[in-house]
All heavy atoms as an XYZ file, in Angstrom:
853
protein
N      21.657     -1.731     13.431
C      21.905     -0.926     12.274
C      21.789     -1.837     11.029
O      21.219     -1.378     10.009
C      23.267     -0.278     12.368
C      23.573      0.610     11.235
S      23.195      2.293     11.679
C      24.641      3.140     11.157
N      22.278     -2.972     11.029
C      22.259     -3.893      9.916
C      20.819     -4.269      9.527
O      20.495     -4.370      8.383
C      23.101     -5.137     10.195
C      23.241     -6.094      9.006
C      23.994     -5.497      7.826
O      24.915     -4.652      8.059
O      23.674     -5.830      6.665
N      19.966     -4.570     10.539
C      18.598     -4.911     10.265
C      17.849     -3.752      9.670
O      16.987     -3.963      8.807
C      17.864     -5.397     11.541
O      17.964     -4.395     12.560
C      18.409     -6.702     12.017
N      18.163     -2.534     10.062
C      17.529     -1.329      9.470
C      17.906     -1.241      7.958
O      17.103     -1.000      7.108
C      17.978     -0.094     10.190
C      17.323      1.184      9.667
C      17.776      2.434     10.399
O      17.866      2.338     11.635
O      17.999      3.413      9.756
N      19.146     -1.535      7.632
C      19.620     -1.507      6.261
C      18.905     -2.602      5.449
O      18.483     -2.333      4.330
C      21.147     -1.678      6.228
C      21.772     -1.502      4.883
C      23.254     -1.662      4.996
C      23.908     -1.401      3.645
N      25.355     -1.553      3.648
N      18.801     -3.801      6.005
C      18.152     -4.898      5.284
C      16.640     -4.625      5.097
O      16.109     -5.058      4.102
C      18.320     -6.208      6.076
C      19.743     -6.730      5.957
O      20.445     -6.391      5.037
N      20.118     -7.585      6.823
N      15.992     -3.914      6.012
C      14.597     -3.683      5.867
C      14.308     -2.724      4.710
O      13.199     -2.718      4.134
C      14.014     -3.143      7.163
O      14.506     -1.842      7.447
N      15.291     -1.892      4.352
C      15.127     -0.968      3.250
C      15.540     -1.581      1.920
O      15.291     -0.958      0.854
C      15.949      0.284      3.474
C      15.427      1.097      4.680
C      16.212      2.321      4.869
C      15.710      3.093      6.091
N      16.451      4.306      6.324
N      16.146     -2.722      1.941
C      16.565     -3.357      0.723
C      15.328     -3.791     -0.087
O      14.422     -4.413      0.445
C      17.422     -4.627      1.032
C      17.985     -5.286     -0.198
C      18.898     -6.448      0.158
C      19.439     -7.086     -1.056
N      20.282     -8.223     -0.756
N      15.310     -3.420     -1.349
C      14.182     -3.787     -2.199
C      14.393     -5.143     -2.791
O      15.521     -5.541     -3.067
C      14.058     -2.760     -3.340
C      13.698     -1.402     -2.899
C      13.590     -0.471     -4.037
O      13.625     -0.834     -5.227
N      13.341      0.811     -3.767
N      13.276     -5.859     -2.954
C      13.324     -7.131     -3.604
C      13.025     -6.913     -5.090
O      11.978     -6.417     -5.456
C      12.297     -8.114     -3.016
C      12.296     -9.444     -3.696
C      12.558     -8.300     -1.552
N      13.996     -7.155     -5.895
C      13.833     -6.942     -7.373
C      13.410     -8.233     -8.047
O      13.725     -9.303     -7.587
C      15.195     -6.487     -7.962
C      15.748     -5.155     -7.474
C      17.112     -4.884     -8.074
C      14.776     -4.030     -7.819
N      12.731     -8.098     -9.166
C      12.387     -9.300     -9.947
C      13.695     -9.963    -10.386
O      14.746     -9.355    -10.418
C      11.600     -8.728    -11.135
C      11.125     -7.409    -10.693
C      12.174     -6.872     -9.740
N      13.561    -11.175    -10.867
C      14.671    -11.924    -11.400
C      15.341    -11.125    -12.523
O      14.723    -10.424    -13.302
C      14.091    -13.262    -11.963
C      15.102    -14.079    -12.709
O      15.836    -14.820    -12.058
O      15.104    -13.955    -13.954
N      16.663    -11.237    -12.610
C      17.459    -10.515    -13.593
C      16.971    -10.790    -15.017
O      16.885     -9.898    -15.857
C      18.940    -10.878    -13.461
C      19.846    -10.017    -14.292
C      20.124     -8.645    -13.709
O      19.937     -8.450    -12.495
O      20.560     -7.776    -14.496
N      16.638    -12.030    -15.313
C      16.162    -12.418    -16.635
C      14.869    -11.764    -16.937
O      14.587    -11.262    -18.087
C      16.026    -13.948    -16.736
C      15.625    -14.377    -18.147
O      16.205    -13.956    -19.124
N      14.652    -15.279    -18.193
N      13.948    -11.684    -15.991
C      12.666    -11.006    -16.155
C      12.841     -9.515    -16.424
O      12.193     -8.943    -17.308
C      11.753    -11.180    -14.927
C      11.211    -12.564    -14.748
C      10.403    -12.711    -13.466
O      10.762    -12.077    -12.480
O       9.409    -13.464    -13.548
N      13.748     -8.895    -15.677
C      13.983     -7.477    -15.878
C      14.603     -7.206    -17.225
O      14.262     -6.220    -17.905
C      14.896     -6.928    -14.730
C      14.188     -6.818    -13.435
S      15.058     -5.838    -12.171
C      16.603     -6.654    -12.075
N      15.450     -8.102    -17.704
C      16.056     -7.955    -19.026
C      14.992     -8.051    -20.088
O      14.998     -7.276    -21.053
C      17.133     -9.018    -19.215
O      17.660     -8.942    -20.484
N      14.099     -9.015    -19.939
C      12.991     -9.173    -20.927
C      12.078     -7.961    -20.942
O      11.644     -7.521    -22.001
C      12.205    -10.474    -20.620
C      12.985    -11.711    -20.969
C      12.261    -12.990    -20.611
N      10.958    -13.057    -21.341
C       9.928    -13.741    -20.875
N       9.989    -14.402    -19.736
N       8.807    -13.767    -21.536
N      11.825     -7.413    -19.765
C      10.955     -6.212    -19.634
C      11.628     -5.025    -20.362
O      11.005     -4.286    -21.078
C      10.678     -5.921    -18.166
C       9.733     -4.699    -17.921
C       8.380     -4.911    -18.550
C       9.613     -4.477    -16.414
N      12.937     -4.905    -20.165
C      13.669     -3.817    -20.827
C      13.574     -3.948    -22.329
O      13.398     -2.991    -23.060
C      15.130     -3.835    -20.385
N      13.636     -5.220    -22.824
C      13.540     -5.449    -24.285
C      12.167     -5.076    -24.789
O      12.022     -4.470    -25.869
C      13.805     -6.929    -24.603
C      15.299     -7.286    -24.559
C      16.158     -6.522    -25.458
O      15.797     -6.326    -26.629
O      17.223     -6.015    -25.012
N      11.113     -5.355    -24.036
C       9.767     -5.016    -24.426
C       9.636     -3.536    -24.538
O       9.090     -2.978    -25.511
C       8.716     -5.545    -23.417
C       8.609     -7.064    -23.508
C       7.348     -4.906    -23.653
C       8.071     -7.599    -24.788
N      10.186     -2.755    -23.591
C      10.099     -1.320    -23.635
C      10.925     -0.753    -24.753
O      10.621      0.278    -25.323
C      10.445     -0.704    -22.258
C       9.268     -0.740    -21.300
C       9.320     -1.616    -20.246
C       8.175     -0.017    -21.525
C       8.235     -1.679    -19.367
C       7.054     -0.064    -20.664
C       7.093     -0.942    -19.577
N      12.012     -1.414    -25.174
C      12.800     -0.978    -26.323
C      11.903     -1.092    -27.578
O      11.996     -0.222    -28.448
C      14.017     -1.850    -26.501
C      15.149     -1.542    -25.588
C      16.343     -2.390    -25.925
C      17.401     -2.334    -24.853
N      18.510     -3.293    -25.151
N      11.132     -2.125    -27.665
C      10.257     -2.335    -28.785
C       9.229     -1.189    -28.857
O       8.947     -0.645    -29.944
C       9.494     -3.702    -28.749
C       8.497     -3.837    -29.861
C      10.537     -4.817    -28.853
N       8.724     -0.785    -27.723
C       7.795      0.329    -27.641
C       8.451      1.671    -27.964
O       7.791      2.684    -28.207
C       7.106      0.440    -26.280
C       5.999     -0.527    -26.071
C       6.181     -1.648    -25.230
C       4.754     -0.353    -26.638
C       5.154     -2.530    -25.007
C       3.750     -1.244    -26.457
C       3.905     -2.327    -25.614
N       9.754      1.674    -28.025
C      10.492      2.921    -28.229
C      10.665      3.351    -29.675
O      11.403      4.279    -29.944
N       9.979      2.715    -30.603
C      10.075      3.044    -32.009
C       8.748      3.577    -32.524
O       7.726      2.942    -32.359
C      10.521      1.775    -32.772
C      10.639      2.077    -34.273
O      11.728      2.516    -34.673
O       9.656      1.827    -34.999
N       8.778      4.766    -33.154
C       7.534      5.413    -33.606
C       6.757      4.537    -34.606
O       5.542      4.429    -34.522
C       7.868      6.776    -34.253
C       6.665      7.574    -34.721
C       5.626      7.826    -33.642
C       7.146      8.883    -35.325
N       7.457      3.916    -35.558
C       6.781      3.069    -36.546
C       6.085      1.919    -35.869
O       4.903      1.585    -36.213
C       7.753      2.536    -37.596
O       8.340      3.660    -38.258
C       7.053      1.668    -38.628
N       6.722      1.270    -34.906
C       6.105      0.159    -34.192
C       4.899      0.613    -33.364
O       3.839     -0.083    -33.319
C       7.088     -0.590    -33.346
C       8.128     -1.374    -34.195
C       9.004     -2.268    -33.375
N       9.906     -1.591    -32.514
C      11.192     -1.363    -32.755
N      11.709     -1.736    -33.899
N      11.929     -0.760    -31.882
N       4.986      1.808    -32.777
C       3.828      2.335    -32.030
C       2.656      2.594    -32.983
O       1.500      2.282    -32.677
C       4.219      3.648    -31.266
C       5.172      3.343    -30.111
C       2.973      4.392    -30.773
C       4.528      2.523    -28.966
N       2.957      3.145    -34.155
C       1.909      3.368    -35.146
C       1.235      2.062    -35.543
O       0.021      1.993    -35.680
C       2.496      4.064    -36.401
C       2.810      5.496    -36.183
C       3.453      6.118    -37.434
C       3.748      7.558    -37.279
N       4.306      8.111    -38.567
N       2.032      1.021    -35.742
C       1.463     -0.257    -36.119
C       0.600     -0.831    -34.995
O      -0.501     -1.275    -35.231
C       2.612     -1.311    -36.420
C       3.314     -0.915    -37.708
C       2.066     -2.749    -36.499
C       4.585     -1.698    -38.003
N       1.074     -0.707    -33.748
C       0.230     -1.192    -32.603
C      -1.076     -0.450    -32.549
O      -2.107     -1.073    -32.310
C       1.019     -1.028    -31.305
C       2.240     -2.008    -31.170
C       3.093     -1.650    -29.990
C       1.745     -3.476    -31.076
N      -1.048      0.849    -32.776
C      -2.298      1.603    -32.733
C      -3.166      1.284    -33.958
O      -4.393      1.316    -33.869
C      -2.070      3.097    -32.613
C      -2.068      3.499    -31.144
C      -0.913      3.674    -30.455
C      -3.266      3.610    -30.437
C      -0.882      4.022    -29.111
C      -3.285      3.938    -29.101
C      -2.084      4.138    -28.437
O      -2.125      4.430    -27.131
N      -2.549      0.974    -35.085
C      -3.343      0.647    -36.250
C      -4.174     -0.625    -36.026
O      -5.302     -0.774    -36.483
C      -2.428      0.444    -37.504
N      -3.558     -1.582    -35.297
C      -4.286     -2.857    -35.029
C      -4.928     -2.871    -33.612
O      -5.299     -3.954    -33.164
C      -3.351     -4.080    -35.213
C      -2.893     -4.142    -36.665
C      -2.209     -4.073    -34.246
N      -5.018     -1.697    -33.028
C      -5.543     -1.604    -31.642
C      -6.952     -2.161    -31.536
O      -7.300     -2.863    -30.594
C      -5.543     -0.135    -31.174
C      -5.795      0.091    -29.758
C      -4.740     -0.043    -28.820
C      -7.054      0.362    -29.236
C      -4.946      0.161    -27.465
C      -7.267      0.571    -27.883
C      -6.202      0.476    -26.988
N      -7.845     -1.901    -32.532
C      -9.234     -2.275    -32.434
C      -9.640     -3.377    -33.422
O     -10.732     -3.886    -33.296
C     -10.128     -1.080    -32.571
C     -10.059     -0.155    -31.387
O     -10.099     -0.582    -30.244
N      -9.937      1.132    -31.633
N      -8.816     -3.612    -34.413
C      -9.183     -4.636    -35.390
C      -7.962     -5.175    -36.065
O      -6.930     -4.516    -36.148
C     -10.123     -4.009    -36.459
O      -9.477     -3.021    -37.147
N      -8.108     -6.401    -36.543
C      -6.964     -7.033    -37.247
C      -6.886     -6.507    -38.672
O      -7.924     -6.177    -39.291
C      -7.057     -8.518    -37.223
C      -8.205     -9.115    -37.907
C      -8.205    -10.674    -37.810
O      -7.499    -11.268    -37.053
O      -9.046    -11.242    -38.590
N      -5.673     -6.355    -39.147
C      -5.424     -5.780    -40.469
C      -4.309     -6.557    -41.197
O      -3.471     -7.160    -40.531
C      -5.021     -4.328    -40.382
C      -5.983     -3.332    -39.738
C      -5.298     -2.025    -39.458
C      -7.210     -3.152    -40.629
N      -4.328     -6.523    -42.497
C      -3.287     -7.133    -43.274
C      -2.146     -6.088    -43.484
O      -2.346     -4.925    -43.187
C      -3.796     -7.630    -44.629
S      -4.374     -6.356    -45.715
N      -0.989     -6.560    -44.001
C       0.169     -5.692    -44.112
C      -0.145     -4.501    -44.981
O       0.271     -3.342    -44.656
C       1.381     -6.463    -44.711
C       2.553     -5.545    -44.984
C       1.790     -7.562    -43.780
N      -0.812     -4.675    -46.140
C      -1.082     -3.566    -47.009
C      -1.964     -2.491    -46.338
O      -1.743     -1.310    -46.550
C      -1.721     -4.060    -48.353
O      -2.960     -4.702    -48.091
N      -2.944     -2.931    -45.569
C      -3.791     -1.987    -44.849
C      -2.966     -1.247    -43.836
O      -3.085     -0.010    -43.677
C      -4.975     -2.695    -44.194
C      -5.997     -3.183    -45.195
O      -6.027     -2.679    -46.331
O      -6.798     -4.076    -44.821
N      -2.157     -1.949    -43.095
C      -1.335     -1.338    -42.010
C      -0.394     -0.306    -42.667
O      -0.287      0.840    -42.207
C      -0.554     -2.345    -41.192
C      -1.532     -3.266    -40.410
C       0.419     -1.679    -40.235
C      -0.863     -4.499    -39.845
N       0.306     -0.712    -43.725
C       1.292      0.189    -44.340
C       0.594      1.467    -44.889
O       1.195      2.542    -44.852
C       2.106     -0.518    -45.403
O       1.301     -0.903    -46.482
N      -0.588      1.284    -45.396
C      -1.371      2.432    -45.921
C      -1.760      3.384    -44.741
O      -1.612      4.580    -44.869
C      -2.623      1.959    -46.627
O      -3.419      2.995    -47.044
N      -2.214      2.821    -43.664
C      -2.628      3.637    -42.516
C      -1.436      4.393    -41.936
O      -1.581      5.587    -41.592
C      -3.288      2.749    -41.450
C      -4.639      2.225    -41.912
C      -3.379      3.525    -40.081
C      -5.216      1.121    -41.067
N      -0.276      3.775    -41.778
C       0.843      4.419    -41.156
C       1.761      5.114    -42.137
O       2.769      5.766    -41.746
C       1.653      3.432    -40.278
C       2.330      2.368    -41.104
C       0.750      2.814    -39.219
C       3.342      1.512    -40.350
N       1.440      4.993    -43.444
C       2.199      5.653    -44.484
C       3.684      5.285    -44.525
O       4.550      6.082    -44.550
C       2.055      7.203    -44.380
C       2.409      7.923    -45.656
O       2.304      7.325    -46.751
N       2.855      9.130    -45.537
N       3.900      3.928    -44.475
C       5.258      3.367    -44.506
C       5.183      2.247    -45.508
O       4.152      1.610    -45.676
C       5.652      2.811    -43.100
C       6.959      2.031    -43.153
C       5.719      3.938    -42.094
N       6.282      1.981    -46.235
C       6.288      0.923    -47.256
C       5.915     -0.436    -46.640
O       6.099     -0.673    -45.442
C       7.669      0.816    -47.909
O       8.608      0.218    -46.949
N       5.387     -1.306    -47.482
C       4.997     -2.648    -47.044
C       6.205     -3.407    -46.542
O       6.102     -4.169    -45.543
C       4.301     -3.420    -48.171
C       2.864     -2.950    -48.400
C       2.080     -3.866    -49.307
O       2.362     -5.062    -49.409
N       1.116     -3.284    -49.960
N       7.324     -3.216    -47.188
C       8.606     -3.923    -46.724
C       8.958     -3.487    -45.321
O       9.264     -4.335    -44.492
C       9.692     -3.604    -47.754
O      10.915     -4.165    -47.283
N       8.989     -2.175    -45.093
C       9.320     -1.652    -43.743
C       8.286     -2.116    -42.730
O       8.655     -2.450    -41.576
C       9.490     -0.169    -43.772
N       7.033     -2.118    -43.117
C       5.956     -2.524    -42.260
C       6.150     -3.983    -41.841
O       6.061     -4.364    -40.677
C       4.559     -2.283    -42.882
O       4.430     -0.889    -43.162
C       3.454     -2.744    -41.961
N       6.426     -4.841    -42.859
C       6.617     -6.264    -42.606
C       7.747     -6.510    -41.638
O       7.695     -7.358    -40.764
C       6.874     -6.984    -43.912
O       5.738     -7.030    -44.694
N       8.853     -5.733    -41.857
C      10.043     -5.855    -40.939
C       9.645     -5.545    -39.514
O      10.009     -6.268    -38.616
C      11.148     -4.910    -41.455
C      12.325     -4.874    -40.542
N      13.241     -5.925    -40.484
C      12.738     -3.979    -39.631
C      14.167     -5.629    -39.570
N      13.889     -4.467    -39.063
N       8.884     -4.501    -39.324
C       8.521     -4.134    -37.956
C       7.460     -5.094    -37.390
O       7.461     -5.362    -36.159
C       7.944     -2.653    -37.957
C       8.991     -1.639    -38.311
C      10.198     -1.611    -37.392
O      10.248     -2.199    -36.290
N      11.267     -0.943    -37.833
N       6.587     -5.608    -38.221
C       5.633     -6.602    -37.777
C       6.366     -7.839    -37.241
O       5.957     -8.393    -36.211
C       4.663     -6.999    -38.874
C       3.556     -5.984    -39.215
C       2.931     -6.283    -40.538
C       2.548     -5.972    -38.090
N       7.396     -8.243    -37.942
C       8.202     -9.381    -37.474
C       8.787     -9.080    -36.112
O       8.741     -9.964    -35.186
C       9.319     -9.683    -38.504
C      10.216    -10.858    -38.093
C      11.300    -11.050    -39.137
C      12.215    -12.175    -38.686
N      13.343    -12.382    -39.577
N       9.352     -7.955    -35.914
C       9.885     -7.533    -34.631
C       8.820     -7.565    -33.547
O       9.055     -8.092    -32.449
C      10.527     -6.137    -34.718
C      11.349     -5.758    -33.560
O      11.021     -6.031    -32.446
N      12.442     -5.090    -33.811
N       7.669     -7.039    -33.830
C       6.580     -7.027    -32.831
C       6.115     -8.438    -32.507
O       5.821     -8.761    -31.332
C       5.382     -6.200    -33.365
C       5.632     -4.691    -33.400
C       4.567     -3.977    -34.284
C       5.687     -4.084    -31.985
N       6.068     -9.300    -33.514
C       5.612    -10.655    -33.320
C       6.620    -11.459    -32.479
O       6.270    -12.198    -31.541
C       5.374    -11.338    -34.632
C       4.672    -12.693    -34.505
C       4.201    -13.227    -35.810
C       3.523    -14.553    -35.560
N       3.109    -15.181    -36.852
N       7.901    -11.293    -32.800
C       8.988    -11.984    -32.029
C       8.945    -11.588    -30.553
O       9.156    -12.424    -29.676
C      10.387    -11.612    -32.653
C      10.561    -12.341    -33.945
C      11.488    -11.975    -31.662
C      11.786    -11.880    -34.727
N       8.578    -10.385    -30.294
C       8.494     -9.904    -28.910
C       7.158    -10.110    -28.255
O       6.864     -9.619    -27.141
C       8.894     -8.389    -28.849
C      10.392     -8.283    -28.957
O      11.128     -8.519    -28.011
N      10.891     -7.891    -30.153
N       6.275    -10.823    -28.955
C       4.978    -11.234    -28.329
C       3.951    -10.093    -28.153
O       3.087    -10.213    -27.318
N       4.073     -9.055    -28.985
C       3.122     -7.967    -28.863
C       1.983     -8.043    -29.871
O       0.921     -7.461    -29.645
C       3.856     -6.640    -29.007
C       4.891     -6.390    -27.938
C       5.690     -5.118    -28.236
C       4.310     -6.376    -26.554
N       2.188     -8.757    -30.969
C       1.131     -8.976    -31.902
C       1.070    -10.443    -32.253
O       2.005    -11.201    -32.041
C       1.287     -8.153    -33.240
C       2.565     -8.524    -33.949
C       1.196     -6.646    -32.960
C       2.628     -8.009    -35.377
N      -0.084    -10.834    -32.823
C      -0.249    -12.202    -33.303
C      -0.736    -12.100    -34.746
O      -1.181    -11.063    -35.190
C      -1.218    -12.976    -32.427
C      -2.605    -12.377    -32.390
C      -3.444    -13.112    -31.362
C      -4.835    -12.375    -31.257
N      -5.714    -13.008    -30.290
N      -0.710    -13.228    -35.454
C      -1.125    -13.241    -36.843
C      -1.995    -14.460    -37.089
O      -1.896    -15.490    -36.378
C       0.054    -13.230    -37.773
O       0.842    -14.379    -37.603
N      -2.811    -14.348    -38.166
C      -3.551    -15.496    -38.628
C      -3.629    -15.399    -40.125
O      -3.704    -14.316    -40.701
C      -4.922    -15.604    -37.976
C      -5.939    -14.682    -38.559
C      -7.340    -14.913    -38.025
N      -8.202    -13.853    -38.572
C      -8.770    -13.889    -39.781
N      -8.609    -14.952    -40.531
N      -9.486    -12.904    -40.200
N      -3.570    -16.538    -40.783
C      -3.594    -16.623    -42.208
C      -5.013    -16.902    -42.685
O      -5.731    -17.714    -42.129
C      -2.636    -17.678    -42.723
C      -2.642    -17.801    -44.231
C      -1.654    -18.889    -44.721
N      -0.287    -18.464    -44.464
C       0.403    -17.662    -45.275
N      -0.154    -17.172    -46.368
N       1.650    -17.372    -45.012
N      -5.421    -16.157    -43.716
C      -6.719    -16.385    -44.376
C      -6.431    -16.363    -45.872
O      -6.221    -15.304    -46.450
C      -7.736    -15.340    -43.998
C      -9.110    -15.637    -44.522
C     -10.103    -14.612    -44.023
O     -10.315    -14.562    -42.769
O     -10.673    -13.899    -44.844
N      -6.333    -17.565    -46.494
C      -5.940    -17.641    -47.876
C      -4.505    -17.154    -48.038
O      -3.608    -17.689    -47.356
N      -4.307    -16.211    -48.924
C      -2.969    -15.688    -49.135
C      -2.585    -14.506    -48.153
O      -1.463    -14.099    -48.104
C      -2.799    -15.148    -50.563
C      -2.852    -16.282    -51.609
C      -2.649    -15.764    -52.969
C      -2.623    -16.890    -53.969
N      -2.338    -16.400    -55.346
N      -3.607    -14.017    -47.488
C      -3.406    -12.846    -46.612
C      -3.114    -13.314    -45.185
O      -3.579    -14.293    -44.703
C      -4.667    -11.961    -46.569
C      -4.959    -11.225    -47.810
C      -3.984    -10.055    -48.056
O      -3.241     -9.641    -47.132
O      -4.002     -9.497    -49.146
N      -2.257    -12.466    -44.542
C      -1.974    -12.678    -43.133
C      -2.513    -11.417    -42.388
O      -2.217    -10.294    -42.814
C      -0.460    -12.848    -42.833
C       0.051    -14.136    -43.543
C      -0.200    -12.932    -41.299
C       1.520    -14.297    -43.448
N      -3.308    -11.659    -41.385
C      -3.886    -10.592    -40.601
C      -3.251    -10.510    -39.240
O      -2.955    -11.512    -38.604
C      -5.421    -10.806    -40.453
C      -6.141    -10.643    -41.758
C      -6.349    -11.720    -42.612
C      -6.616     -9.383    -42.146
C      -6.982    -11.564    -43.860
C      -7.259     -9.222    -43.348
C      -7.459    -10.342    -44.182
O      -8.075    -10.162    -45.398
N      -2.995     -9.296    -38.816
C      -2.291     -9.000    -37.555
C      -3.245     -8.302    -36.567
O      -4.038     -7.476    -36.964
C      -1.058     -8.159    -37.820
C      -0.052     -8.812    -38.696
C      -0.114     -8.691    -40.095
C       0.953     -9.629    -38.157
C       0.799     -9.345    -40.900
C       1.850    -10.279    -38.930
C       1.805    -10.112    -40.298
O       2.724    -10.759    -41.084
N      -3.064     -8.637    -35.287
C      -3.801     -7.977    -34.265
C      -2.917     -7.954    -32.951
O      -1.907     -8.632    -32.911
C      -5.134     -8.712    -33.979
O      -4.887    -10.066    -33.591
N      -3.356     -7.166    -31.997
C      -2.624     -7.166    -30.709
C      -2.701     -8.553    -30.110
O      -3.701     -9.258    -30.210
C      -3.264     -6.165    -29.737
C      -3.167     -4.700    -30.147
C      -3.808     -3.845    -29.042
C      -1.743     -4.269    -30.397
N      -1.633     -8.931    -29.425
C      -1.504    -10.259    -28.874
C      -2.525    -10.497    -27.738
O      -3.090    -11.554    -27.701
C      -0.099    -10.465    -28.343
S       0.246    -12.144    -27.902
N      -2.695     -9.517    -26.897
C      -3.628     -9.715    -25.789
C      -4.006     -8.389    -25.145
O      -3.529     -7.304    -25.565
C      -3.064    -10.673    -24.718
C      -1.741    -10.253    -24.170
O      -1.502     -9.049    -24.104
O      -0.942    -11.094    -23.737
N      -4.797     -8.411    -24.104
C      -5.238     -7.242    -23.404
C      -4.104     -6.480    -22.710
O      -4.179     -5.259    -22.481
C      -6.361     -7.580    -22.379
C      -7.672     -7.907    -23.049
C      -8.220     -6.771    -23.956
O      -8.252     -5.641    -23.523
O      -8.599     -7.075    -25.090
N      -3.019     -7.198    -22.358
C      -1.887     -6.527    -21.679
C      -1.295     -5.470    -22.592
O      -0.982     -4.356    -22.141
C      -0.832     -7.574    -21.292
C      -1.279     -8.555    -20.306
N      -1.426     -9.852    -20.631
C      -1.659     -8.452    -19.035
C      -1.855    -10.541    -19.577
N      -2.010     -9.673    -18.576
N      -1.142     -5.805    -23.860
C      -0.560     -4.827    -24.815
C      -1.534     -3.641    -24.961
O      -1.098     -2.499    -24.944
C      -0.354     -5.488    -26.198
C       0.259     -4.491    -27.176
C       0.612     -6.702    -26.063
N      -2.799     -3.892    -25.076
C      -3.804     -2.813    -25.137
C      -3.718     -1.962    -23.902
O      -3.748     -0.744    -23.982
C      -5.204     -3.402    -25.296
C      -6.302     -2.394    -25.514
C      -7.641     -3.060    -25.785
N      -7.802     -3.248    -27.227
C      -7.561     -4.349    -27.887
N      -7.185     -5.447    -27.315
N      -7.748     -4.455    -29.223
N      -3.566     -2.578    -22.739
C      -3.477     -1.833    -21.468
C      -2.238     -0.984    -21.438
O      -2.297      0.187    -21.021
C      -3.463     -2.774    -20.275
C      -4.795     -3.477    -20.003
O      -5.779     -3.063    -20.598
O      -4.798     -4.466    -19.279
N      -1.095     -1.480    -21.868
C       0.162     -0.706    -21.887
C      -0.003      0.479    -22.781
O       0.364      1.630    -22.392
C       1.344     -1.559    -22.325
C       1.640     -2.629    -21.293
C       2.609     -0.721    -22.572
C       2.609     -3.750    -21.769
N      -0.512      0.307    -23.992
C      -0.720      1.426    -24.917
C      -1.721      2.442    -24.309
O      -1.474      3.642    -24.388
C      -1.251      0.932    -26.255
C      -0.262      0.116    -27.096
C      -0.977     -0.565    -28.250
C       0.870      1.036    -27.605
N      -2.789      1.927    -23.769
C      -3.802      2.819    -23.182
C      -3.266      3.630    -22.035
O      -3.492      4.853    -21.931
N      -2.518      2.994    -21.128
C      -1.965      3.699    -19.985
C      -0.900      4.674    -20.421
O      -0.810      5.772    -19.839
C      -1.354      2.656    -18.984
C      -2.393      1.864    -18.266
C      -3.212      2.726    -17.346
C      -4.185      1.891    -16.561
N      -5.085      2.717    -15.765
N      -0.107      4.348    -21.432
C       0.902      5.274    -21.944
C       0.234      6.507    -22.478
O       0.684      7.626    -22.206
N      -0.837      6.348    -23.263
C      -1.539      7.495    -23.867
C      -2.204      8.319    -22.761
O      -2.139      9.535    -22.771
C      -2.556      7.003    -24.847
C      -3.137      8.099    -25.683
S      -1.940      9.017    -26.657
C      -1.661      7.891    -27.974
N      -2.784      7.645    -21.786
C      -3.405      8.335    -20.680
C      -2.364      9.176    -19.942
O      -2.624     10.314    -19.564
C      -3.978      7.232    -19.730
C      -4.767      7.776    -18.568
C      -5.308      6.605    -17.732
O      -5.953      5.697    -18.262
O      -5.101      6.632    -16.507
N      -1.175      8.641    -19.711
C      -0.112      9.334    -19.019
C       0.315     10.576    -19.774
O       0.445     11.662    -19.172
C       1.081      8.398    -18.815
C       2.247      9.066    -18.206
N       2.245      9.397    -16.846
C       3.443      9.444    -18.687
C       3.431      9.993    -16.554
N       4.090     10.016    -17.649
N       0.534     10.465    -21.090
C       1.026     11.673    -21.846
C      -0.077     12.731    -21.967
O       0.181     13.934    -22.091
C       1.600     11.338    -23.204
C       0.583     10.703    -24.104
C       2.844     10.453    -23.074
C       0.997     10.731    -25.565
N      -1.323     12.318    -21.960
C      -2.400     13.278    -22.078
C      -2.640     14.044    -20.790
O      -3.300     15.082    -20.801
C      -3.685     12.613    -22.571
C      -3.582     12.218    -24.023
C      -4.838     11.547    -24.490
N      -4.749     11.307    -25.956
C      -5.529     10.481    -26.629
N      -6.447      9.802    -25.966
N      -5.359     10.352    -27.903
N      -2.129     13.536    -19.663
C      -2.287     14.224    -18.373
C      -1.311     15.355    -18.255
O      -1.497     16.253    -17.430
C      -1.996     13.240    -17.210
C      -3.149     12.271    -16.970
C      -2.849     11.332    -15.792
O      -1.711     11.349    -15.297
O      -3.742     10.613    -15.430
N      -0.223     15.314    -18.990
C       0.833     16.339    -18.820
C       0.365     17.731    -19.219
O      -0.416     18.034    -19.952
C       2.033     15.948    -19.649
C       2.641     14.699    -19.098
C       3.861     14.184    -19.939
O       4.082     14.759    -21.057
O       4.492     13.260    -19.508
C-alpha cells in the first residue's frame, strides 16, 4: 500500500523555482504590463513611443518598464539619450503567444 502511495507522489520543482515562477505570473497579471509587452513584441521602442501606443503617461510607463526589467521580461539598450526596450528573449514571446492562442480558442 505504501509503494502505491509513493508512486502517485508528484515530484515538484524546487520551492525557490516555484516561487520565482509565481512572481513571473504576477507580473503578467497586470494589464498595463501586458500592453507594454505587446507594444515591444516585434520591435524595440523608447518610453515615449510605448506610452503613446498604450495610452499611459510616460511616468507610469517607466515604472512598469522597471518592473518588467527587474523580472527579466524585457531588456534595454541606450542610444544617445534614448533608451530602447524590447522583449528579453523568445521565451517571453512564446508565453505571450501561447496565452493569446489559449484565450482565442475559448
